[in-house]
C-alpha positions as CSV (number, residue, x, y, z in Angstrom):
1,X,-61.0,177.8,13.4
2,X,-57.5,176.4,13.5
3,X,-56.0,174.2,10.8
4,X,-56.4,171.0,12.9
5,X,-60.1,171.7,13.3
6,X,-60.5,172.4,9.6
7,X,-58.8,169.2,8.7
8,X,-61.1,167.3,11.1
9,X,-64.2,169.0,9.7
10,X,-63.1,168.0,6.2
11,X,-62.7,164.4,7.3
12,X,-66.2,164.4,8.8
13,X,-67.5,165.5,5.3
14,X,-65.9,162.3,4.0
15,X,-63.0,163.9,2.2
16,X,-59.8,162.0,1.5
17,X,-56.4,163.7,1.7
18,X,-56.5,165.2,-1.8
19,X,-60.0,166.5,-1.4
20,X,-59.1,168.1,2.0
21,X,-56.1,169.9,0.5
22,X,-58.2,171.4,-2.3
23,X,-61.2,172.2,-0.1
24,X,-59.1,174.2,2.3
25,X,-57.3,176.0,-0.5
26,X,-60.5,176.9,-2.3
27,X,-61.9,178.2,1.0
28,X,-58.8,180.2,1.8
29,X,-59.0,181.8,-1.7
30,X,-62.5,182.8,-1.0
31,X,-63.9,180.7,-3.7
32,X,-66.3,177.8,-4.1
33,X,-66.0,174.8,-6.4
34,X,-67.5,171.6,-5.2
35,X,-66.9,169.9,-8.6
36,X,-63.2,170.5,-8.3
37,X,-63.1,169.2,-4.7
38,X,-65.1,166.1,-5.8
39,X,-62.7,165.5,-8.7
40,X,-59.7,165.4,-6.3
41,X,-61.1,162.0,-5.2
42,X,-59.2,160.6,-8.2
43,X,-56.0,161.2,-6.3
44,X,-57.0,159.5,-3.0
45,X,-54.5,156.9,-1.8
46,X,-52.1,157.5,-4.6
47,X,-54.7,157.2,-7.3
48,X,-56.0,154.1,-5.6
49,X,-52.7,152.3,-6.3
50,X,-50.2,153.7,-3.8
51,X,-48.6,155.9,-6.5
52,X,-48.1,159.7,-6.3
53,X,-49.4,160.8,-2.9
54,X,-52.8,162.4,-3.2
55,X,-51.9,165.1,-0.8
56,X,-49.0,166.1,-3.1
57,X,-51.0,165.9,-6.3
58,X,-53.8,168.1,-4.8
59,X,-51.3,170.6,-3.4
60,X,-49.7,171.0,-6.8
61,X,-53.1,171.5,-8.4
62,X,-54.0,174.0,-5.7
63,X,-50.9,176.0,-6.6
64,X,-52.3,176.3,-10.1
65,X,-55.8,177.2,-8.9
66,X,-54.3,180.0,-6.8
67,X,-51.8,181.3,-9.3
68,X,-50.9,179.3,-12.4
69,X,-48.1,181.6,-13.5
70,X,-46.2,181.5,-10.2
71,X,-46.9,177.8,-9.9
72,X,-45.3,177.1,-13.2
73,X,-42.4,179.6,-12.6
74,X,-41.2,178.3,-9.3
75,X,-43.8,177.3,-6.7
76,X,-44.3,173.7,-8.0
77,X,-40.6,173.0,-7.9
78,X,-40.4,174.5,-4.4
79,X,-43.3,172.3,-3.2
80,X,-42.0,169.2,-4.9
81,X,-38.5,169.6,-3.4
82,X,-39.8,170.3,0.0
83,X,-42.2,167.3,-0.1
84,X,-39.6,164.9,-1.3
85,X,-37.1,166.0,1.3
86,X,-39.6,166.1,4.2
87,X,-41.3,162.7,3.5
88,X,-38.6,160.8,1.7
89,X,-40.5,160.3,-1.6
90,X,-43.5,161.0,-3.6
91,X,-45.4,157.7,-3.8
92,X,-47.8,156.7,-1.0
93,X,-46.3,153.2,-1.0
94,X,-42.8,154.6,-0.4
95,X,-43.9,157.0,2.3
96,X,-46.2,154.8,4.3
97,X,-44.5,151.6,3.4
98,X,-47.8,149.9,2.5
99,X,-48.7,149.8,6.2
100,X,-52.3,150.5,7.1
101,X,-51.4,151.5,10.7
102,X,-48.7,153.9,9.4
103,X,-51.3,155.4,7.0
104,X,-53.7,156.1,9.9
105,X,-51.0,157.7,12.0
106,X,-48.9,159.5,9.4
107,X,-51.2,160.6,6.6
108,X,-52.9,163.3,8.8
109,X,-49.4,164.6,9.5
110,X,-48.6,164.7,5.8
111,X,-51.8,166.6,5.0
112,X,-51.3,169.1,7.8
113,X,-47.7,169.8,7.1
114,X,-48.3,170.0,3.3
115,X,-51.1,172.5,3.8
116,X,-48.9,174.6,6.1
117,X,-46.4,174.6,3.3
118,X,-49.1,175.7,0.8
119,X,-50.0,178.5,3.2
120,X,-46.4,179.6,3.2
121,X,-46.0,179.4,-0.6
122,X,-49.3,181.1,-1.3
123,X,-48.9,183.6,1.5
124,X,-52.2,183.0,3.1
125,X,-53.1,181.7,6.5
């Protein structure tokens, strides 16, 4: 199943962006942890306030789930730098400009591109 199909399947399960990122990472690591995936709901839509993007928050958490030492040493910085450069900020409000239509159009792109970056950083996929 390709990434787009996996993202769609996660959405059908009712996952938000942060839950999708973690669910895919957990799956690619060959693990299971439904509680962790459920907990990622805390980051949906910028913690419900348009703050730090849930996709970014979950991606950073996924780095630590996969390899805490490498995440702390350099992967987190690499991901943060890439995300800020690619999307022009870190907060949902800044990225989607508090526009519901833009969220519908752009958030799936953010999730897909961020997961591809995670695949690259974690060397799976």
